[in-house]
DSSP file (Angstrom, degrees, kcal/mol; ACC not computed):
  #  RESIDUE AA STRUCTURE BP1 BP2  ACC     N-H-->O    O-->H-N    N-H-->O    O-->H-N    TCO  KAPPA ALPHA  PHI   PSI    X-CA   Y-CA   Z-CA
    1    1 A M              0   0    0      0, 0.0    65,-0.6     0, 0.0     2,-0.4   0.000 360.0 360.0 360.0 132.8    0.5  -29.8   20.1
    2    2 A H  E     -a   66   0A   0     63,-0.1     2,-0.5    65,-0.0    65,-0.2  -0.846 360.0-145.8 -98.8 135.7   -0.9  -26.7   18.5
    3    3 A E  E     -a   67   0A   0     63,-2.0    65,-2.5    -2,-0.4     2,-0.5  -0.886  16.1-139.0-102.3 129.5    1.2  -23.9   17.1
    4    4 A E  E     -a   68   0A   0     -2,-0.5     2,-0.6    63,-0.2    65,-0.2  -0.793  14.3-163.8 -94.0 128.4   -0.3  -20.4   17.5
    5    5 A I  E     -a   69   0A   0     63,-3.2    65,-3.4    -2,-0.5     2,-0.3  -0.956  15.6-141.1-111.2 111.7    0.1  -18.3   14.4
    6    6 A K  E     -a   70   0A   0     -2,-0.6     2,-0.3    63,-0.2    65,-0.2  -0.533  15.2-166.4 -82.7 141.0   -0.5  -14.7   15.2
    7    7 A I        -     0   0    0     63,-2.4     5,-0.1    -2,-0.3    10,-0.0  -0.882  17.1-152.0-121.7 154.0   -2.3  -12.3   12.9
    8    8 A N  S    S+     0   0    0     -2,-0.3     2,-0.2     3,-0.1    63,-0.1   0.279  75.2  70.0-105.9  10.2   -2.4   -8.5   13.1
    9    9 A T  S    S-     0   0    0      1,-0.0    -2,-0.1     2,-0.0     3,-0.1  -0.799  94.7-102.3-128.8 162.2   -5.7   -8.1   11.4
   10   10 A E  S    S-     0   0    0     -2,-0.2     2,-0.3     1,-0.1    -3,-0.0   0.800 101.3 -12.3 -56.6 -29.2   -9.4   -8.9   12.3
   11   11 A Y        -     0   0    0     43,-0.2     2,-0.3    41,-0.0    43,-0.2  -0.948  59.7-146.6-160.2 167.3   -9.2  -12.1   10.1
   12   12 A I  E     -E   53   0B   0     41,-1.8    41,-3.4    -2,-0.3     2,-0.0  -0.971  28.2-108.1-142.4 144.3   -7.1  -13.7    7.5
   13   13 A T  E  >  -E   52   0B   0     -2,-0.3     4,-2.8    39,-0.2    39,-0.2  -0.272  27.7-118.6 -65.4 153.3   -8.1  -15.9    4.5
   14   14 A L  H  > S+     0   0    0     37,-1.1     4,-2.0    35,-0.4     5,-0.2   0.935 116.8  53.2 -60.1 -46.3   -7.4  -19.6    4.6
   15   15 A G  H  > S+     0   0    0     34,-3.0     4,-1.6     1,-0.2    -1,-0.2   0.893 110.6  47.5 -62.4 -39.9   -5.1  -19.2    1.4
   16   16 A Q  H  > S+     0   0    0     33,-0.3     4,-2.7     2,-0.2    -1,-0.2   0.889 111.0  51.1 -56.7 -46.9   -3.1  -16.3    3.2
   17   17 A F  H  X S+     0   0    0     -4,-2.8     4,-1.2     1,-0.2    -2,-0.2   0.795 107.2  51.1 -70.0 -26.2   -2.7  -18.3    6.3
   18   18 A I  H  <>S+     0   0    0     -4,-2.0     5,-1.2     2,-0.2     6,-0.5   0.886 113.3  45.2 -74.0 -39.6   -1.4  -21.3    4.5
   19   19 A K  H ><5S+     0   0    0     -4,-1.6     3,-1.2    -5,-0.2    -2,-0.2   0.901 109.3  58.4 -57.8 -45.3    1.2  -19.0    2.8
   20   20 A L  H 3<5S+     0   0    0     -4,-2.7    -2,-0.2     1,-0.3    -1,-0.2   0.852 103.6  52.2 -58.7 -38.3    2.0  -17.4    6.2
   21   21 A I  T 3<5S-     0   0    0     -4,-1.2    -1,-0.3    -5,-0.2    -2,-0.2   0.506 105.9-134.3 -82.2  -3.2    2.9  -20.8    7.7
   22   22 A N  T < 5 +     0   0    0     -3,-1.2    -3,-0.2    -4,-0.3    -2,-0.1   0.803  65.7 124.8  61.2  38.8    5.2  -21.4    5.0
   23   23 A I  S   <S+     0   0    0     -5,-1.2     2,-0.3     1,-0.1    -4,-0.1   0.737  70.8  43.4-102.5 -15.3    4.4  -24.9    4.0
   24   24 A L  S    S-     0   0    0     -6,-0.5    -1,-0.1     1,-0.1    -2,-0.1  -0.926  72.8-138.3-124.6 155.8    3.7  -24.2    0.3
   25   25 A E  S    S+     0   0    0     -2,-0.3     2,-0.3    -3,-0.1    -1,-0.1   0.720  73.8  16.5 -84.0 -29.5    5.7  -22.1   -2.0
   26   26 A S  S  > S-     0   0    0      1,-0.1     4,-1.4     0, 0.0     3,-0.2  -0.891  72.2-107.8-144.9 168.2    3.1  -20.2   -4.1
   27   27 A G  H  > S+     0   0    0     -2,-0.3     4,-2.3     2,-0.2     5,-0.2   0.828 118.9  56.2 -63.6 -36.0   -0.6  -19.2   -4.2
   28   28 A G  H  > S+     0   0    0      2,-0.2     4,-1.7     1,-0.2    -1,-0.2   0.763 104.8  49.7 -70.0 -24.7   -1.1  -21.6   -7.0
   29   29 A M  H  > S+     0   0    0      2,-0.2     4,-2.3    -3,-0.2    -1,-0.2   0.831 110.6  52.6 -76.5 -39.0    0.3  -24.5   -4.9
   30   30 A V  H  X S+     0   0    0     -4,-1.4     4,-2.3     2,-0.2    -2,-0.2   0.891 110.3  47.3 -62.4 -43.8   -2.1  -23.4   -2.1
   31   31 A K  H  X S+     0   0    0     -4,-2.3     4,-1.8     2,-0.2    -2,-0.2   0.902 113.6  46.3 -64.1 -42.7   -5.1  -23.4   -4.5
   32   32 A A  H  X S+     0   0    0     -4,-1.7     4,-2.6     2,-0.2     5,-0.3   0.917 112.8  51.3 -71.5 -36.5   -4.2  -26.8   -6.0
   33   33 A F  H  X>S+     0   0    0     -4,-2.3     4,-3.3     1,-0.2     5,-1.5   0.963 113.1  44.4 -61.1 -49.1   -3.7  -28.3   -2.4
   34   34 A L  H  <5S+     0   0    0     -4,-2.3    -1,-0.2     3,-0.2    -2,-0.2   0.838 113.8  49.7 -67.0 -32.1   -7.0  -27.0   -1.1
   35   35 A A  H  <5S+     0   0    0     -4,-1.8    -1,-0.2    -5,-0.2    -2,-0.2   0.923 123.2  32.0 -71.0 -45.9   -8.9  -28.2   -4.2
   36   36 A D  H  <5S+     0   0    0     -4,-2.6    -2,-0.2    -5,-0.2    -3,-0.2   0.946 140.8   7.1 -76.2 -50.3   -7.3  -31.7   -4.0
   37   37 A V  T  <5S-     0   0    0     -4,-3.3    -3,-0.2    -5,-0.3    -4,-0.1   0.887  80.9-165.2-106.0 -57.9   -6.9  -32.3   -0.3
   38   38 A G      < -     0   0    0     -5,-1.5    24,-0.3     9,-0.1     2,-0.3  -0.124  17.5-113.8  86.9 169.9   -8.5  -29.5    1.8
   39   39 A V  E     -B   46   0A   0      7,-2.3     7,-3.0    22,-0.1     2,-0.5  -0.871  23.2-103.1-135.9 167.2   -7.8  -28.9    5.5
   40   40 A L  E     -BC  45  60A   0     20,-2.0    20,-3.1    -2,-0.3     2,-0.6  -0.876  30.0-169.0 -94.9 118.9   -9.9  -29.1    8.6
   41   41 A V  E >  S-BC  44  59A   0      3,-3.1     3,-1.7    -2,-0.5    18,-0.2  -0.951  78.5 -22.6-116.6 109.6  -11.2  -25.8   10.1
   42   42 A N  T 3  S-     0   0    0     16,-2.5    -1,-0.2    -2,-0.6    17,-0.1   0.878 130.3 -50.8  55.6  43.4  -12.6  -26.1   13.5
   43   43 A G  T 3  S+     0   0    0     15,-0.3     2,-0.3     1,-0.2    -1,-0.3   0.254 116.5 107.9  88.3  -9.6  -13.2  -29.6   12.6
   44   44 A E  E <  S-B   41   0A   0     -3,-1.7    -3,-3.1     1,-0.0    -1,-0.2  -0.776  74.5-109.8-105.9 143.4  -15.0  -29.2    9.2
   45   45 A L  E     -B   40   0A   0     -2,-0.3     2,-0.4    -5,-0.2    -5,-0.3  -0.516  40.2-170.7 -70.9 138.0  -13.4  -30.1    6.0
   46   46 A E  E     +B   39   0A   0     -7,-3.0    -7,-2.3    -2,-0.2    -1,-0.0  -0.996  27.0 168.9-144.6 133.0  -12.7  -26.9    3.9
   47   47 A H        +     0   0    0     -2,-0.4     2,-0.5    -9,-0.2    -9,-0.1   0.331  49.4 107.0-118.7  -0.1  -11.6  -26.4    0.3
   48   48 A R    >   -     0   0    0      1,-0.2     3,-1.4     2,-0.0   -34,-0.2  -0.721  51.6-159.5 -94.5 124.3  -12.1  -22.6   -0.1
   49   49 A R  T 3  S+     0   0    0     -2,-0.5   -34,-3.0     1,-0.3   -35,-0.4   0.810  92.5  58.1 -63.2 -28.2   -9.2  -20.3   -0.2
   50   50 A G  T 3  S+     0   0    0    -37,-0.2     2,-0.3   -36,-0.2    -1,-0.3   0.390  71.4 131.8 -83.6   2.3  -11.3  -17.4    0.7
   51   51 A R    <   -     0   0    0     -3,-1.4   -37,-1.1     1,-0.1     2,-0.3  -0.402  59.3-127.0 -56.7 117.7  -12.5  -18.9    4.0
   52   52 A K  E     -E   13   0B   0     -2,-0.3     2,-0.4   -39,-0.2   -39,-0.2  -0.554  21.5-158.9 -75.9 126.7  -12.1  -16.2    6.7
   53   53 A L  E     -E   12   0B   0    -41,-3.4   -41,-1.8    -2,-0.3     3,-0.0  -0.911   9.1-170.7-103.0 132.1  -10.2  -17.3    9.8
   54   54 A Y    >   -     0   0    0     -2,-0.4     3,-2.1   -43,-0.2    15,-0.3  -0.711  41.4 -62.7-113.0 167.3  -10.6  -15.4   13.0
   55   55 A P  T 3  S+     0   0    0      0, 0.0    15,-0.2     0, 0.0     3,-0.1  -0.331 122.6  21.7 -56.5 132.5   -8.6  -15.6   16.3
   56   56 A K  T 3  S+     0   0    0     13,-4.0     2,-0.2     1,-0.4    14,-0.1   0.338  84.8 138.1  79.2   6.1   -8.9  -19.0   17.9
   57   57 A D    <   -     0   0    0     -3,-2.1    12,-2.5    12,-0.3     2,-0.4  -0.550  48.2-137.2 -61.3 141.5   -9.9  -20.9   14.8
   58   58 A V  E     - D   0  68A   0     10,-0.2   -16,-2.5    -2,-0.2     2,-0.5  -0.907  16.7-165.8-108.2 131.0   -8.1  -24.2   14.6
   59   59 A V  E     -CD  41  67A   0      8,-3.3     8,-2.2    -2,-0.4     2,-0.6  -0.964   1.3-167.6-119.3 120.5   -6.6  -25.4   11.2
   60   60 A E  E     -CD  40  66A   0    -20,-3.1   -20,-2.0    -2,-0.5     2,-0.5  -0.942   1.9-171.0-112.4 123.9   -5.5  -28.9   10.9
   61   61 A I  E >>  - D   0  65A   0      4,-3.2     4,-2.5    -2,-0.6     3,-2.1  -0.972  30.8-113.7-116.2 120.3   -3.4  -29.8    7.9
   62   62 A E  T 34 S+     0   0    0     -2,-0.5   -24,-0.0   -24,-0.3   -25,-0.0  -0.180  96.3   2.7 -52.5 138.7   -2.8  -33.5    7.3
   63   63 A D  T 34 S+     0   0    0      1,-0.2    -1,-0.3     0, 0.0     0, 0.0   0.523 128.1  66.1  61.4   8.7    0.8  -34.6    7.7
   64   64 A V  T <4 S-     0   0    0     -3,-2.1     2,-0.3     1,-0.2    -2,-0.2   0.677  98.1-104.8-117.0 -56.7    1.8  -31.1    8.8
   65   65 A G  E  <  - D   0  61A   0     -4,-2.5    -4,-3.2     2,-0.0     2,-0.4  -0.957  30.7 -67.8 154.5-176.5    0.2  -30.1   12.2
   66   66 A T  E     -aD   2  60A   0    -65,-0.6   -63,-2.0    -2,-0.3     2,-0.3  -0.941  41.8-167.5-115.7 138.6   -2.5  -28.2   13.9
   67   67 A F  E     -aD   3  59A   0     -8,-2.2    -8,-3.3    -2,-0.4     2,-0.4  -0.957  10.7-151.1-131.0 138.6   -2.4  -24.4   14.0
   68   68 A I  E     -aD   4  58A   0    -65,-2.5   -63,-3.2    -2,-0.3     2,-0.7  -0.950  22.9-127.0-113.3 131.2   -4.5  -21.9   16.1
   69   69 A V  E     -a    5   0A   0    -12,-2.5   -13,-4.0    -2,-0.4   -12,-0.3  -0.744  34.8-166.0 -82.7 118.5   -5.1  -18.5   14.7
   70   70 A G  E      a    6   0A   0    -65,-3.4   -63,-2.4    -2,-0.7   -13,-0.0  -0.596 360.0 360.0-105.9 165.3   -3.9  -16.0   17.3
   71   71 A S              0   0    0    -65,-0.2   -65,-0.1    -2,-0.2    -1,-0.1   0.378 360.0 360.0-116.4 360.0   -4.4  -12.3   17.7
């Protein structure tokens, strides 16, 4: 099951998105998590906090779930 996370802007960075879904407590934790583990964005492994996510992008986080960027 995919959970839709709505944004009110044209795009959101991956780091901001992970903080928005409230699975990590701080930006430093997000940075470390992405550097060590990474996430799948539209099926591709991503480690950059600044990766821009647009509506309909799919973010898969291991052991957490799958999220769709909504508008």
